[in-house]
DRENZASE-479424 format. One record per atom (N, C-alpha, C, CB): x, z, y; residue in three letters. Coordinates in steps of 0.1 Angstrom, whole numbers, plus 2048, in hexadecimal, padded with zeros to 3 digits. Glycine has a CB too. Example, Ala and Ser with C-alpha at 12.3 -4.5 7.8 and 13.67 -1.06 7.14 Angstrom:
88484E7C7ala;87B84E7D3ala;88484E7DFala;87185A7D3ala;8808477EAser;8898477F5ser;88184F800ser;88D8397FAser;
END
This chain:
80A8027F0met;800805802met;80B80280Amet;7F9818807met;8007F9818thr;8117F281Fthr;807802829thr;8147D7829thr;812803832ser;80D819839ser;80681784Dser;82782B83Cser;7FC81B843phe;7F381C852phe;7F481E861phe;7ED824851phe;7F6811869thr;7F581687Athr;7E281C880thr;7FC803886thr;7E482288Aglu;7E0820891glu;7D0810896glu;7EC823895glu;7CE80B88Fpro;7C47FF895pro;7C27FC8A6pro;7B480288Epro;7BC8078A9ala;7BE80A8B4ala;7C18018C4ala;7C680F8B0ala;7CA80B8C6pro;7D48048D1pro;7DA7EF8D2pro;7E480E8CEpro;7DD7F38C4ala;7DE7E28C1ala;7D47D78C7ala;7DD7E08B1ala;7C57DA8BDgln;7C67D28BDgln;7B97CE8D4gln;7C47CE8AAgln;7B77CA8DDpro;7B27C48E3pro;7A27C98E0pro;7B77B88E3pro;7967C78EEgly;78F7C78EAgly;7897CD8E7gly;78F7C38E6gly;7787D18E1his;7717DE8DAhis;7747DE8CEhis;7627E08DAhis;7757E68CAthr;7747F18BBthr;76F7FB8BAthr;77E7F78B5thr;76C7F98ACasp;76780B8A5asp;76E8108A2asp;75F80E89Aasp;77B80B89Dile;782814897ile;78B81E8A2ile;78A80C88Dile;78D82B899ile;78E8328A9ile;79784489Eile;7758358B5ile;7A584089File;7A984B893ile;7A885A89Cile;7BB84788Aile;7A1863895gly;7AB8718A5gly;79C87A89Bgly;7A986B8C4gly;7A48858A0gly;79789189Agly;7A289688Egly;784889892gly;79389A886trp;79789C877trp;79F89186Ftrp;78A89F86Etrp;796884872val;79987C86Dval;7B187D86Cval;78E86E876val;7B887B879ala;7C387E87Eala;7D088C876ala;7BD88288Bala;7C1892870arg;7CA89E867arg;7CB89C85Earg;7C68AA864arg;7C6892853leu;7C888E849leu;7D2883848leu;7BE88D844leu;7D5889839pro;7DF88682Fpro;7EA877837pro;7D588081Dpro;7F187383Earg;7F0863843arg;7E5855836arg;80585D844arg;7E9858825lys;7E584E819lys;7D785181Blys;7EB852809lys;7D486081Fala;7C1861820ala;7C0858827ala;7B786D827ala;7BE858833val;7B884F83Fval;7B584783Dval;7BD84B847val;7BC83583Apro;7B682D836pro;7A782B82Cpro;7C0829834pro;7A5833823phe;79783581Fphe;792839824phe;79383A817phe;79384282Cval;78E84A832val;78183E838val;79985383Cval;78C83A841leu;78C82F848leu;78281D845leu;79B82F848leu;78881B838leu;77D813829leu;76C81D828leu;788816814leu;76D821825ala;76382B825ala;75982F831ala;769835822ala;75C82C838arg;75783384Barg;754840846arg;74782C855arg;759848842phe;757855840phe;75D85C855phe;76385A82Ephe;766857859asp;76585E864asp;75C85586Dasp;77386086Aasp;75684F86Carg;743846872arg;73884886Darg;741836870arg;73485486Cpro;72686085Epro;71C855868pro;72187D861pro;71784986Eile;711847874ile;70983D86Eile;71784787Eile;71183B863gly;70682F85Bgly;701835850gly;70E820855gly;70D84784Dala;70784E842ala;6F5856846ala;71585A83Eala;6FF85384Btrp;6E5859859trp;6E284F853trp;6E0856875trp;6E384285Aleu;6D883A85Eleu;6D6837849leu;6DE82986Dleu;6DB83583Dleu;6DB834830leu;6D384282Fleu;6EA831829leu;6D284B82Dphe;6CC858828phe;6C685982Bphe;6CD861828phe;6B8857839leu;6B385A84Bleu;6A4852841leu;6BF84E85Fleu;6A584883Cpro;69A847837pro;698849829pro;69583C83Bpro;6A2853823gly;6A0856812gly;696865818gly;6B485B805gly;69A86D823leu;69387782Aleu;68A87582Fleu;69787C831leu;68586A837trp;67286783Atrp;66E86482Etrp;66C85A844trp;66B85F81Fser;66C85E815ser;66A86980Eser;67485A812ser;67287480File;670880807ile;669889809ile;678884805ile;66B88981Bleu;65B88F81Fleu;65388C81Fleu;658891826leu;64F88381Dleu;64387A820leu;63E87980Dleu;64986782Aleu;64087D807ala;63F8827F9ala;6398917F6ala;64D8807F2ala;63D894803gly;6398A27FAgly;6388AB7EFgly;6338A37FAgly;6428A27EBala;6488B57E0ala;6448C17E3ala;6598BB7E0ala;6478C47D9thr;64E8D47DCthr;65C8DE7DEthr;64A8D97D3thr;65B8E57EDpro;6608E67F1pro;6738DF7EEpro;65A8F07F1pro;67B8EC7E0gly;67B8EF7D7gly;6858DE7D9gly;66D8F47CDgly;67C8D77D6leu;6808C97C9leu;6808BC7D9leu;66C8C47B6leu;67A8C27E2thr;67E8B97EBthr;6918BF7F3thr;6708B87F7thr;68C8CC7F5ile;6978D27FEile;6A78CE7EDile;6908EB804ile;6A88CE7E2trp;6AB8C57D7trp;6B08B77DEtrp;69F8C47CDtrp;6A78AD7DBleu;6A789F7DDleu;6AB89E7E9leu;69A8987DAleu;6AF8A77F3leu;6AD8A0808leu;6C48A5804leu;69C8B481Fleu;6C28A87FAala;6D88AF7F9ala;6D98A57EFala;6DF8C67F2ala;6D389F7E0leu;6D68997DFleu;6D58867E6leu;6D489E7D7leu;6CD8867F2phe;6CC8807F2phe;6D7876802phe;6C08847EFphe;6DE884808phe;6E5886814phe;6F588180Ephe;6E289881Bphe;6F788D804val;7028897FBval;7048767FDval;6FE8907E9val;6F78767F2gly;6FE86D7EFgly;6FE85C7F1gly;6FE8707E6gly;6F885D800ala;6FA85580Aala;704855810ala;6F3857811ala;70A85D815phe;71985C817phe;72485080Cphe;71E86D815phe;7258537FEleu;7248527F6leu;7258417F7leu;71A8597F2leu;7168437F5met;7148357EFmet;712828800met;7028357E1met;70E83380Carg;716828815arg;729827814arg;71182E826arg;72F831814gly;73D82E80Fgly;741829808gly;74283480Cgly;7358207F9ala;73C8187F7ala;7348097FAala;74181C7EBala;72C80C800gly;72B7FB802gly;7327F480Fgly;71B7F7804gly;73C800816cys;742800826cys;74C7F8814cys;747813836cys;74E7FB80Cval;75F7F7806val;75A7E67FFval;7668067F5val;7487E87FDval;74B7D87F9val;7477D2801val;7457D17EDval;7447D280Easn;73F7C7819asn;74C7C781Casn;7347CA826asn;7567D381Aasp;7677CC822asp;76F7C5819asp;7737D8828asp;76D7C280Dile;76B7BA805ile;76D7AD803ile;7637BB803ile;7627AD808trp;75C79E808trp;76279B819trp;74679F805trp;7617A0824asp;76679F828asp;76F7A2835asp;76379B825asp;77C79F829arg;78D7AA830arg;787799835arg;7A57B1824arg;78A791832glu;79578483Aglu;79077E846glu;797775830glu;77E77D843leu;775783855leu;77778D85Cleu;767786856leu;779794858asp;7837A4863asp;7897A3868asp;78C7AF860asp;79579A85Farg;7A379786Aarg;7A178D877arg;7B0790860arg;79178A87Agln;79077E882gln;789781890gln;78877587Bgln;78079288Cval;77B796893val;77B7A7899val;77379188Eval;77F79D8A7thr;7847AD8B0thr;77F7BF8A7thr;7787AC8C4thr;7767C18A5arg;7747D28A3arg;7747D1896arg;7677DA8A8arg;7757CB88Fthr;7777CD87Ethr;78A7C687Fthr;7687BF871thr;7927C4888ile;7A17BF87File;7A87CB881ile;7AA7B0886ile;7A47D5879gly;7AC7E587Dgly;7A87EA871gly;7A67F088Bgly;79E7E5869arg;7907EA85Darg;79F7E984Earg;77D7D685Carg;7A47F5849pro;7AD7F383Apro;7B37E8831pro;7A67F7832pro;7A87E2831leu;7A37D6824leu;7AD7CF833leu;78A7CF81Dleu;7A47CA83Aala;7B17BF844ala;7B77BB84Bala;7B17B8847ala;7C27CE84Dser;7CC7CF851ser;7D97CD844ser;7C97DA858ser;7D27D0838gly;7D67D382Agly;7DE7E082Egly;7DE7C7822gly;7DB7E6833ala;7DA7F782Cala;7D77FC825ala;7D67FE830ala;7D17F4819val;7C77F980Aval;7CB7E8806val;7B07FF80Cval;7C87EC7F3ser;7CC7DF7F9ser;7BD7D77EBser;7E37DB7F6ser;7BC7D17E5leu;7AF7CC7DFleu;7A87D27D9leu;7B07C47D9leu;7B67DC7CBphe;7B77DE7C3phe;7B57EC7C2phe;7C07D97C0phe;7BA7F37D2gln;7B67FF7D1gln;7A78037D4gln;7BE8067D9gln;7A17FB7DDala;7987FC7DFala;78B7FB7DBala;79A7F87E3ala;78E7F17CDile;7887F57BFile;7867FB7BCile;78A7F47B8ile;7928047B8cys;7968157B2cys;79081E7BBcys;7AA81A7B1cys;7918187CBphe;7848217D3phe;7718227D2phe;78581D7E2phe;7728167D0leu;7628127CFleu;7638197C1leu;75B8007D0leu;7618187B7ala;7628207AAala;7688337A9ala;76C8157A2ala;76F8367B1ala;7688437B6ala;75E84A7BDala;76B8467B9ala;75483D7C7leu;74B8417D1leu;7408427CAleu;74A8387DCleu;74483B7BCcys;7398307B0cys;73683F7AAcys;7428207A1cys;73E8447A4thr;73A84B79Athr;73585A79Athr;74284A793thr;73885F7A5pro;72D86D7ACpro;71A8657B0pro;7398757C1pro;72285B7AFser;71185D7BEser;7058557B1ser;71584B7D6ser;71185079Eleu;70A84D794leu;70385A78Fleu;71384678Bleu;70B86578Cleu;70C87078Cleu;6F6874796leu;71E873794leu;6F88757A2ile;6F087D7ADile;6DE8787A9ile;6F78787C0ile;6EB8657A1leu;6DA85C7A1leu;6D7863790leu;6DB8427A2leu;6DA86A78Bleu;6D586D77Dleu;6C887777Eleu;6E1874774leu;6CA880787gln;6C888578Egln;6B688C795gln;6D087E792gln;6B687A796leu;6A7877799leu;69E86F790leu;6A78717A5leu;692874793his;68686778Ahis;68685E785his;67D86178Ehis;68A85B77Cpro;68D84D776pro;68184377Fpro;68984E762pro;675841788leu;67383A78Eleu;680835796leu;66983F793leu;68783E798ala;6918427AAala;69E8387A0ala;69885E7AFala;6A1843790gln;6AF83C78Fgln;6AA828790gln;6B784377Bgln;6A1828788val;69E815789val;69F81179Aval;68A80F781val;69A81579Cleu;69D80F7B0leu;6AC80E7BAleu;69581D7BBleu;6B081C7B0gly;6C181E7B3gly;6CD8167ABgly;6C482D7AFgly;6C981179Fval;6D37FF798val;6CC7F87A1val;6D17F6783val;6BE7F67A5ser;6BE7E77AAser;6C67E57BBser;6AA7E27ACser;6C17F47BCser;6CC7F27CDser;6DA7E77C5ser;6D880A7D6ser;6E17ED7C1leu;6EC7E77BFleu;6F27D87BDleu;6EE7EC7B9leu;6DE7D07BFleu;6E37C57C2leu;6E47BE7D2leu;6DC7BD7BAleu;6DD7C47D6leu;6E07C97E7leu;6E87CB7E9leu;6DA7D27EEleu;6E97D27E8val;6F67D57F1val;7047CE7EBval;6F97E47F1val;70A7C77E0ile;70F7BD7E5ile;7107B07EAile;7137BD7E3ile;6FE7AE7E5val;6FF79F7EBval;6FC7A37FFval;6ED7917E1val;6FA7A7803tyr;6F97AB80Dtyr;7047A781Btyr;6F97B7808tyr;7127AB813pro;71D7A381Apro;71C797820pro;72679F811pro;71B78A815leu;71A784813leu;70877A819leu;71F787808leu;70478481Dala;6F177C826ala;6FA774836ala;6DD791830ala;70577783Clys;70677684Blys;70B765846lys;713783856lys;70A76483Darg;715754839arg;70F74B83Carg;71A74E82Barg;700753831val;6F6742829val;6EB74C835val;6EF74080Eval;6E975183Fthr;6DB755848thr;6DB759855thr;6D475E843thr;6CF75785Ctrp;6D476786Atrp;6D176786Etrp;6DD76C872trp;6C776E85Dtrp;6C478085Ftrp;6CA784857trp;6B578885Etrp;6D978A855pro;6DB79484Dpro;6D57A184Fpro;6E679584Dpro;6D07A3859gln;6D07B1862gln;6C87B4856gln;6CA7B3874gln;6B97A7858ala;6AE7A7853ala;6AF7AC838ala;6A979385Cala;6BF7A683Emet;6C57AB82Emet;6CA7B782Bmet;6D17A4828met;6CB7BA83Aleu;6D57CA83Cleu;6C67D1836leu;6DC7D2854leu;6B97CE83Fgly;6B17DB841gly;6AB7DD832gly;6A67DA84Dgly;6A97D482Cleu;6A47D381Bleu;6B17E2814leu;6A87BD811leu;6BD7DD819thr;6C57E1808thr;6C87F1813thr;6D97D1800thr;6C67F1820phe;6D0803825phe;6B8808825phe;6E0804842phe;6B1801829gly;6AB80782Agly;6A080B817gly;6A8801836gly;6AB80980Etrp;6A380D800trp;6A58197FAtrp;6A68037F5trp;6AA824805ala;6A482B801ala;69D83B805ala;6AA82A7F8ala;69082F80Cala;68482F808ala;676832800ala;68682B809ala;67E8207F9pro;6748287ECpro;67A8317E2pro;66F81D7E2pro;6868317E1met;68C8327D8met;6898457DBmet;69C8287D8met;68B8457E6gly;68485A7EDgly;6798637E9gly;67E85A7FEgly;66F8507EEtyr;6678567E9tyr;65E8547D1tyr;65F8517F8tyr;66B84E7D1ala;6658537BCala;66D85F7B9ala;6698457ABala;6798607C0ala;68086A7BCala;67287B7BDala;6908697C9ala;66D87C7C8ala;6638877CEala;6598857CCala;66288A7DBala;6558797C5ala;6448747C0ala;63F86F7B6ala;63E86C7C7ala;64E8677ACgly;64F85F7A1gly;6488587A1gly;650863798gly;64184F7ADarg;63A8447ADarg;63C8367BAarg;62D84A7ADarg;6368307B9phe;63A82B7C8phe;62B8237CAphe;64B8207C9phe;6268277DBasp;61981E7DEasp;61F8167E8asp;60B8257E3asp;60E8197EFtrp;60880F7FAtrp;612819807trp;5F28107FAtrp;613826804ala;61A82B813ala;62C828812ala;61683E815ala;62F82C803ala;63D82A808ala;64081B808ala;6488307FFala;638815808leu;63780280Fleu;63D806819leu;6257F7815leu;63180A820ala;62F80482Dala;63A810832ala;61C804834ala;64281D82Aleu;64E81E831leu;657813835leu;65582582Bleu;658813828tyr;66780B827tyr;6667FE82Etyr;66C806816tyr;65D7FA831leu;6567EB83Dleu;65A7EE847leu;6457E783Fleu;6567FA84Egly;65980085Cgly;668804859gly;64E80E863gly;67380B84Bthr;67B80484Fthr;6837FC84Dthr;67D806851thr;6807F884Cile;68D7E5846ile;68C7E1857ile;6827D1836ile;67E7E2866cys;67A7DB870cys;6887E7877cys;6647DB876cys;6867F3871trp;68F7FC883trp;69E7F587Atrp;68E819886trp;69F7F2872ile;6AD7F3868ile;6B47DD86Eile;6A67F684Eile;6A97DE86Fleu;6A77D0873leu;6AD7CA885leu;6957CF870leu;6A37D6891ala;6A77D8898ala;6B57D68A4ala;6A57DC895ala;6B67E7898tyr;6C77EF89Dtyr;6D17E9897tyr;6CB801899tyr;6CD7E7890asp;6DC7D9888asp;6DF7CD891asp;6D57CF877asp;6D47C3897thr;6D67BB8A5thr;6D87C38B1thr;6CA7B38A8thr;6D67CF8B0ile;6DE7D48B9ile;6EC7D78B8ile;6DA7DE8BCile;6F17DC8AAtyr;7017DE8AAtyr;7057CE8AAtyr;7077E789Atyr;7007C389Bala;7067B689Fala;70B7B48ADala;6FD7AC89Bala;7027BC8B5his;7087B28C2his;7197B58CChis;6FA7B48D0his;71A7B98C5gln;7297C18C3gln;7327B08C3gln;72A7CE8B1gln;72C7B08B7asp;7347A18B7asp;73379A8AFasp;73F7A18B7asp;7267948BAarg;7237838BBarg;72677A8C1arg;71B77F8BDarg;73A7808CAglu;73E7758CCglu;74876C8C8glu;73F7778D3glu;74B7778BFasp;75777B8B3asp;74F7738ACasp;75B78C8ACasp;7457798A3asp;734769897asp;73875C89Basp;71A76A8A0asp;73975D8A9ala;73474F8AEala;7447458AEala;72C7518C0ala;74D7498A8leu;75F7438A7leu;75E74189Dleu;76D74B8A8leu;75E74F890val;75B74D886val;752747879val;75C752888val;745741880gly;73973F87Egly;731744873gly;73973487Egly;73475787Cmet;72475F876met;720759877met;71B768878met;70E75F86Farg;702763874arg;6FD76D87Darg;6FF76586Darg;6F676B883ser;6EA77D87Fser;6DC78088Bser;6F9790883ser;6D9785888thr;6C8782897thr;6D278C8A5thr;6AE790890thr;6DE78E8A0ala;6DC78D8AFala;6E57838B5ala;6DF79B8B4ala;6ED7768B2arg;6EF76A8B8arg;6E27628B4arg;6FD7628B3arg;6D67628AAleu;6CE75A8ADleu;6C27608B8leu;6C97568A0leu;6C676C8BDtrp;6BA7718C4trp;6C276C8CFtrp;6B57828C3trp;6CC7758D1gly;6D77708DFgly;6D077F8EDgly;6D17578E5gly;6CD7738FAglu;6CA779905glu;6B377F8FEglu;6D076A916glu;6B07788F7gln;6A577C8F4gln;6A37898E5gln;69F76D8F3gln;6A878F8E4ser;6AC79F8D7ser;6A87A98E3ser;6C47A48D0ser;6A47A68ECarg;6A27B48EFarg;68C7B68EBarg;6AA7B8904arg;6857AA8EFpro;67C7A88ECpro;67A7AB8DBpro;67A79D8F3pro;6867A18D4phe;68179F8C7phe;6877B48C3phe;68C78D8BCphe;6897B28C6ile;68E7C98C4ile;6827CF8CCile;6A37D18D0ile;67C7CA8D3ala;6737D78D5ala;6667D08C8ala;66B7DC8EAala;6617C88C9val;65B7C08BAval;65F7CA8ACval;6647AC8B7val;6647CF8AEcys;6707CA8A2cys;6707E189Fcys;6887BE8ADcys;66B7E08A3tyr;66C7F68AFtyr;65C7F48AAtyr;6727FA8CCtyr;65A7EE8B5gly;6457F68B2gly;6447F28A8gly;6357F18BBgly;6437E689Bala;6447E088Fala;6497ED88Aala;64E7D288Fala;6517F788Fthr;6577FC882thr;64C81088Athr;6727FA882thr;64C815894val;63F81A88Fval;63881D891val;63C81E88Cval;63080E88Fala;620809887ala;62380C874ala;61C7F388Bala;627808873leu;62A80986Eleu;630814861leu;62C804875leu;633822867leu;63A82C866leu;62983586Aleu;64A82C870leu;62783386Fala;61583B879ala;60F83386Aala;60B830891ala;60D82A863leu;5FF82185Cleu;60B82684Aleu;5FC806863leu;61482784Dser;61A83883Dser;619843841ser;62C83A837ser;61484584Agly;61085484Agly;5FC857849gly;61785985Cgly;5F884984Btrp;5EB84D84Dtrp;5EC84B838trp;5E084285Btrp;5EB844837leu;5EC83E829leu;5EE84A822leu;5F8833827leu;5F5852827glu;5F985E81Dglu;5F986881Eglu;60285F819glu;5F1868826gly;5E3877831gly;5EA88583Bgly;5D7884821gly;5F487A83Eleu;5FE887849leu;5F688A84Fleu;60B884853leu;5F489885Aser;5EF89D85Eser;5F089186Cser;5F38AB85Cser;5E9898879trp;5EE893881trp;5F589888Atrp;5E888F885trp;5F58A7888pro;6078A5890pro;60E89888Fpro;6148B0889pro;618894886phe;61C886882phe;61987B889phe;619883877phe;60B87588Bphe;609874895phe;60C8718A5phe;60787A893phe;60B87F8A9ala;6138898B4ala;6228838B9ala;6168998ADala;62788B8AAala;6318858ABala;63E8768A8ala;63288C8A8ala;6328708A5leu;63E8608AAleu;63D85D8B2leu;6408528A4leu;6398648BEala;63B8618CEala;6488628D5ala;63386B8D7ala;6528708CAleu;65F86E8CEleu;6648648CBleu;6658768CAleu;66785F8BEpro;66D8528B6pro;66D8488C4pro;66284B8A7pro;65B8458C4ala;66183A8C8ala;65E83D8DAala;65B82B8C0ala;65C8478DDala;6688498F2ala;6758428E9ala;66F8658FCala;67F8498DFleu;68B8468DDleu;68B8398D8leu;69184F8D7leu;68882F8D1leu;6868258D3leu;68981D8DCleu;67F8248D1leu;67981F8E6ala;6718128F3ala;68281E8FFala;6518158FAala;68C8208F9arg;698827905arg;6A4819903arg;6A183C8FEarg;6A38198F4gln;6AE80E8EEgln;6AB7FF8F6gln;6AC80C8DCgln;69D7F98EFval;6967EE8F4val;69A7EE909val;6837F18EEval;6957FA911leu;69A7FC91Cleu;6A7800921leu;695801920leu;6B17FF91Bleu;6C180791Cleu;6CD7F291Aleu;6C581A905leu;6C47F1912leu;6CB7E690Cleu;6D37D4912leu;6C17E4905leu;6DD7D9910asp;6E97CE91Casp;6F07C4906asp;7027E292Dasp;6EB7BF908ile;6F47B48FAile;7037B1901ile;6EA79F8F6ile;7087B590Ahis;70E7AF90Fhis;71D7BE910his;7057A791Chis;7157C690Dasp;71D7D5912asp;71F7D8901asp;7117E391Easp;7297D78F9pro;72A7DA8E9pro;72F7E68E9pro;7357D08E1pro;7347F28F1gly;7377FF8F6gly;7288098F1gly;73B7FE908gly;71F7FF8FCleu;70F801903leu;70A8028F3leu;7067F190Dleu;7087FB8EBcys;7027F28E1cys;7057FB8D9cys;7087E48DEcys;7167FF8D4leu;7168088C6leu;70E8128CBleu;72580E8BFleu;70F81F8DAarg;7038298DBarg;6FE8258DAarg;6FE82F8E0arg;6EE81D8DEleu;6E581D8DFleu;6E581B8C7leu;6E08138EDleu;6E88128C1phe;6EB80E8B4phe;6EE8238AEphe;6FC7FE8B3phe;6F482D8B5lys;6F78338B1lys;6EA83F8B0lys;7038348B6lys;6E283C8B7ala;6DD8488BCala;6CC8458B7ala;6E084B8CEala;6CD83A8A8asn;6C183F89Easn;6C1841895asn;6B883989Basn;6D0853893arg;6CB85488Carg;6C3867895arg;6D685287Darg;6C28668A1glu;6BE86B8ABglu;6AA86D8A5glu;6C385F8B9glu;6AA8608A7val;69B8578A5val;69A857896val;69A8468ABval;6A885A88Dgly;69A85887Fgly;69A86887Agly;69F84A86Cgly;6A587287Cleu;69C881881leu;690888886leu;6A1886888leu;68C88388Dala;68287E897ala;67B87C88Fala;68587389Fala;676870888ile;66A868881ile;66F87A877ile;66D852878ile;67687886Cgly;677882868gly;671891865gly;67C88086Bgly;674893878leu;66B89E87Aleu;65989F87Cleu;6728A3885leu;657890880ala;649894882ala;64588C86Eala;64088A895ala;64E88A86Cval;64288985Fval;642899852val;647877854val;6528A085Bleu;6488B1854leu;63D8B3858leu;64C8BF857leu;6418B3863leu;6368B986Dleu;6258BA867leu;6378AF87Cleu;6258AB862gly;61A8A2860gly;6188A984Dgly;62088E864gly;61F8B1846arg;61F8B9841arg;61E8C8841arg;6238B583Earg;6188CA84Cleu;6188D684Dleu;60B8DE84Eleu;61F8D8855leu;
END
């Protein structure tokens, strides 16, 4: 393995790879693997976990089972998000060398070899499998099925203008899995929740993709950010509106009480704020708005919890 050097100072322009804080105190050989799995940037794991949080709370299982499942899904989200990042970077290692934001990623920079990345991927998937075996059989089937989405997603931007929709299908999979794990079934309420999750992810990942819009154009990669361009704001507004509507439909189908619908006003306001503040020509702002979706997701979880009281 080649020695690892901090990428940020060497690269001009916008990048989200920043070494500091607790990462700087790790053994030097461990740093590339932490960066490869994005453990230094947990926002992705949070966004993977949150649909599982909503669906587990929506299913209304016993408090003990709910807490147990939330713990499993939380740990599993960090492991599987890390595994997904490794798969993504294996597919994109040549492309990442051509994009300012990603040129310092460990595989692209040579800090981690392809063989080391595959071994690290196996190390992440092993405990993930043990977690999956703790779930209801229906959730296990759904979990195994998700592997196809994880593998195929990195290819989407090469063949379609809608890779963000593919990410929605993949990242939102925790919604049907969580509901199946807690309720042992998949019904219309769970479907509405999954569709709402897809709309949410489609919108926030369009915001995220605007960081790479110009580089993607140069290398021929497609995205909804490039597709919608200056019309991204109304597109994102429609997606976020559909998210809130589908969440409300899911709560109605599940029979949640009125506090759920009242509390949905908070995440709706937070999403509207993102639309109003969006400047697609400011990569730093796009990243901040993307990260703000953790608070949106937690607010939705609170609304579901209030609807269950």
